[in-house]
C-alpha positions in Angstrom: -65.9 -67.6 -41.6 -62.8 -69.7 -40.9 -61.2 -72.0 -43.4 -61.5 -75.7 -43.2 -58.4 -77.9 -43.2 -58.4 -80.7 -45.7 -55.7 -83.4 -45.9 -54.9 -85.1 -49.2 -52.9 -88.3 -50.0 -52.3 -89.5 -53.5 -51.2 -92.8 -55.1 -48.6 -93.7 -57.7 -51.5 -93.6 -60.2 -51.5 -89.8 -59.6 -47.7 -89.7 -60.4 -47.0 -89.2 -56.6 -44.7 -91.6 -54.8 -46.1 -93.4 -51.7 -45.6 -91.8 -48.3 -42.5 -92.9 -46.4 -43.9 -91.9 -43.1 -47.1 -90.9 -41.3 -48.2 -87.8 -43.2 -50.5 -86.4 -45.9 -49.0 -85.3 -49.3 -50.7 -82.0 -48.9 -52.9 -80.0 -46.6 -55.2 -77.3 -47.8 -56.2 -74.4 -45.6 -58.5 -72.0 -47.5 -56.5 -70.8 -50.6 -53.1 -72.1 -49.2 -51.7 -75.5 -50.0 -48.9 -76.9 -47.8 -47.1 -79.6 -49.8 -45.1 -82.2 -47.9 -41.4 -82.5 -48.7 -41.0 -84.6 -51.9 -38.1 -87.0 -52.2 -36.4 -88.0 -55.5 -38.3 -91.3 -55.6 -39.9 -92.9 -58.6 -43.7 -93.0 -58.1 -44.0 -96.4 -59.7 -41.4 -98.1 -57.5 -41.0 -95.9 -54.5 -37.3 -96.2 -54.9 -34.7 -93.5 -54.9 -33.7 -92.5 -58.5 -30.1 -93.1 -59.4 -28.0 -90.1 -60.3 -26.4 -86.8 -59.3 -28.1 -83.8 -57.7 -29.7 -82.8 -61.1 -31.3 -86.2 -61.7 -32.6 -86.2 -58.1 -33.8 -82.6 -58.2 -35.6 -83.2 -61.5 -37.4 -86.2 -60.0 -38.4 -84.1 -57.0 -39.7 -81.4 -59.4 -41.8 -84.0 -61.2 -43.2 -85.3 -57.9 -44.1 -81.8 -56.7 -45.8 -81.1 -60.1 -47.8 -84.2 -59.7 -49.1 -83.2 -56.3 -49.8 -79.6 -57.6 -51.7 -81.0 -60.7 -54.3 -82.5 -58.3 -55.2 -78.9 -57.4 -54.9 -77.3 -60.9 -51.7 -75.5 -59.7 -48.1 -75.3 -61.0 -44.8 -74.4 -59.5 -45.4 -70.8 -60.6 -48.1 -70.8 -57.9 -45.5 -71.4 -55.2 -45.2 -68.7 -52.5 -42.5 -70.3 -50.5 -40.1 -73.1 -51.3 -37.9 -74.9 -48.7 -35.0 -76.9 -50.1 -32.9 -79.4 -48.1 -29.5 -80.4 -49.5 -27.1 -82.9 -48.0 -24.2 -81.2 -49.7 -23.7 -77.5 -50.3 -21.1 -78.5 -52.9 -24.3 -79.1 -55.0 -25.7 -75.6 -54.4 -24.7 -74.0 -57.7 -25.7 -77.0 -59.8 -29.0 -77.2 -58.0 -29.7 -73.5 -58.5 -29.1 -73.7 -62.2 -31.7 -76.4 -62.6 -34.1 -74.8 -60.1 -34.2 -71.5 -61.9 -35.6 -73.1 -65.0 -38.6 -74.5 -63.1 -40.3 -71.1 -63.0 -41.7 -68.9 -65.7 -42.4 -65.8 -63.8 -41.1 -64.2 -60.6 -39.4 -66.6 -58.3 -41.1 -67.5 -55.0 -39.4 -66.9 -51.7 -37.0 -69.7 -50.7 -35.0 -71.1 -47.9 -32.2 -73.6 -48.6 -30.9 -75.6 -45.7 -27.9 -77.9 -45.4 -28.7 -81.1 -43.6 -26.6 -84.2 -42.5 -29.1 -86.7 -44.0 -32.5 -87.2 -45.6 -34.9 -90.1 -45.8 -34.2 -92.9 -48.3 -30.6 -91.6 -48.7 -31.7 -88.7 -50.9 -29.5 -85.7 -51.7 -32.4 -83.2 -51.9 -35.9 -82.7 -50.6 -38.3 -79.9 -51.3 -41.5 -78.7 -49.7 -43.8 -75.9 -50.8 -46.4 -73.4 -49.6 -48.7 -72.6 -52.6 -51.4 -70.0 -53.2 -54.4 -71.6 -54.9 -56.8 -69.8 -57.2 -60.5 -70.4 -57.4 -63.0 -72.1 -55.1 -62.0 -73.5 -51.7 -62.2 -77.3 -51.4 
């Protein structure tokens, strides 16, 4: 039996910033969850948070966790993480913060340097997550 694809969009009431383009916040395919790249935007205002790479990365973390919470998942359920940085001068600082986000083994990861991100962000992160339990 093949899995069914389900798309999910959430609101600031869920702690998730509104979309800045035509996409779903997450797509579930069987026990896999594909989480759209989250930006360092405040869910209440949709505006970019002020601050350095750590402040922006922590907001991205909170936004990712809010999406994952809708599925009873955490960052520790991540199988693959893709990080987009506008400056590799921030690589070591970002890694120091990122490492603390996980309690067990780290997921696989790709980190890509880019020339720009939506809303003027310094960092964006998307995930592939393994979900436990019943299929929605």
